[in-house]
C-alpha positions, -999 to 999 in steps of 0.1 A, spaced: -537 299 741 -530 273 768 -498 255 774 -508 229 798 -487 198 807 -497 164 792 -507 153 827 -531 181 832 -546 179 797 -551 141 799 -562 137 835 -597 128 823 -588 97 803 -612 74 786 -619 44 808 -627 20 779 -605 -10 772 -610 -31 740 -614 -65 758 -618 -84 726 -612 -76 690 -645 -74 672 -651 -94 640 -647 -71 609 -677 -64 586 -664 -68 551 -659 -33 536 -661 -21 501 -627 -10 487 -626 15 459 -593 26 444 -594 64 440 -566 81 424 -433 32 746 -430 9 715 -451 -22 714 -440 -54 697 -453 -89 699 -441 -122 713 -453 -154 697 -476 -162 727 -492 -128 723 -498 -134 686 -513 -167 694 -535 -154 722 -548 -125 701 -554 -145 669 -573 -172 688 -601 -147 697 -616 -146 662 -610 -161 628 -609 -127 611 -582 -116 635 -562 -147 626 -565 -139 589 -555 -102 595 -524 -112 614 -515 -136 587 -517 -108 561 -495 -86 582 -470 -114 588 -464 -116 550 -444 -83 552 -407 -92 558 -396 -80 593 -369 -58 579 -393 -39 557 -420 -31 583 -429 5 590 -437 18 625 -474 27 628 -482 59 646 -518 65 657 -532 99 665 -566 101 683 -594 126 677 -614 149 699 -634 136 729 -612 106 729 -577 95 738 -551 70 729 -571 41 743 -595 44 714 -568 26 694 -566 -4 717 -581 -29 693 -558 -18 665 -527 -17 687 -534 -53 699 -535 -67 664 -506 -48 650 -484 -57 680 -495 -93 678 -483 -93 642 -449 -80 654 -451 -44 644 -438 -14 662 -468 8 670 -473 40 690 -506 57 699 -495 92 709 -516 118 728 -533 146 709 -536 177 730 -567 190 711 -559 226 720 -551 243 687 -545 227 653 -512 245 647 -497 236 681 -512 201 681 -496 194 647 -463 207 660 -465 183 690 -470 153 666 -444 166 642 -418 169 669 -426 133 680 -422 120 644 -388 137 641 -375 114 669 -383 83 649 -361 65 623 -373 42 595 -406 44 575 -438 55 592 -474 49 585 -492 78 601 -529 73 611 -554 99 623 -590 95 636 -615 124 633 -598 157 643 -566 136 643 -568 136 605 -564 174 604 -534 170 628 -516 144 607 -523 165 575 -501 192 590 -478 172 612 -464 150 583 -452 179 563 -414 180 563 -410 144 577 -396 124 547 -400 90 564 -438 94 567 -446 71 537 -484 68 540 -513 87 556 -544 68 568 -576 87 576 -601 69 598 -635 87 598 -614 118 597 -610 153 582 -583 160 557 -583 198 553 -567 219 526 -547 249 535 -570 276 550 -598 252 559 -607 245 595 -616 212 609 -650 225 620 -660 234 585 -656 198 572 -683 179 592 -708 180 563 -741 197 560 -761 168 575 -738 162 604 -755 165 638 -729 191 646 -745 213 620 -781 205 629 -783 212 667 -775 243 686 -743 247 706 -761 242 739 -778 210 726 -745 196 714 -720 206 741 -713 216 777 -690 246 775 -663 250 802 -643 282 804 -607 281 814 -584 307 829 -568 332 805 -587 319 776 -589 340 744 -623 357 740 -649 330 730 -626 301 736 -638 273 758 -634 236 763 -663 216 748 -677 183 761 -703 164 741 -736 161 758 -747 126 768 -775 122 742 -752 134 714 -723 112 724 -744 80 729 -768 83 700 -746 101 673 -709 99 682 -709 62 694 -742 50 679 -730 15 670 -716 7 705 -736 -9 733 -753 19 752 -736 10 785 -702 12 768 -711 44 750 -722 60 783 -689 50 800 -670 66 772 -692 97 775 -686 100 812 -648 98 808 -643 119 776 -617 145 773 -626 181 766 -617 197 732 -608 233 728 -629 254 704 -595 267 690 -588 232 677 -618 233 654 -615 270 644 -577 272 635 -571 271 597 -549 243 584 -515 255 572 -504 226 549 -518 195 532 -494 165 534 -518 144 514 -508 164 483 -474 146 483 -478 116 505 -500 86 494 -531 83 515 -558 58 525 -593 67 537 -616 46 559 -652 59 557 -680 46 579 -712 50 560 -732 58 592 -708 84 606 -730 112 619 -702 134 631 -682 138 599 -705 125 573 -696 99 547 -703 123 519 -679 149 533 -652 123 539 -656 109 504 -652 144 489 -620 149 509 -607 114 500 -613 120 463 -596 154 465 -566 137 481 -566 108 455 -568 84 484 -574 47 483 -609 45 497 -625 19 519 -663 23 526 -674 5 556 -712 -4 557 -727 11 589 -705 18 618 -703 51 636 -678 78 643 -662 53 667 -659 23 643 -622 22 653 -636 9 687 -665 -12 675 -648 -28 645 -610 -25 650 -603 -53 625 -619 -34 597 -598 -3 605 -567 -23 609 -573 -39 574 -571 -4 559 -539 3 578 -525 -31 566 -531 -19 530 -510 11 536 -483 -10 552 -482 -34 522 -478 -4 499 -449 11 519 -432 -23 523 
């Protein structure tokens, strides 16, 4: 297994920037079973971009300052921390401490240890959020961290012990329809275990399935600047399931073609999560509709507070 520095693993960063917070499509909510903080000018500037943003910031503002958790965001595969830009802007504008921390995407066990060790440095309540493969990471990383009070899964996997992230995409996922060569460009790396490579999504898959609700030009930019993901990240069995003891929320995009809505719904019901079903979207709804995702995070925040 590789042990590369954060700089070497993250040299190919996503070039996207969420230049404006998109208006949220109203989701259907079904109940089932360095630090950034805002100044008043920032809150005013962000809220003025869109009425739904103003409303969301007002909801977040209702939580007393002394009872606000820190929000920690973990990205998924073929992404990086910039995928959370829209959510970070709104949470920071509302005065919350928020951290989007890098996910190595090397091996589920060691990736979870990286996040776990980061969480141990923090005091006060934490709302821990994971997108895509990041959901598997937070499922393991939160175990043994008593101040993680809520888990939020965003178009994510939530494995049980022994399950792999790669087994949870769903039977109709494009990842289970096309061949490996149709899906990925495989890049070997020095001293890799037998069969282990870095995977990069091919352009057609990224643009038309991974980022299907983004403008094509933006999707192509994200494709060109994606990070690789190790096959070991998807094939390593999960060790623990923090959702068994920590309350959870699940944001499900109905048009996610990477981890299907039906697979996510099954995992959410198993975890007794509070479920939000977003009509349409894609696997990157966190970029295309950050307000909708932040609304689910806000629900977890209110419960913790």
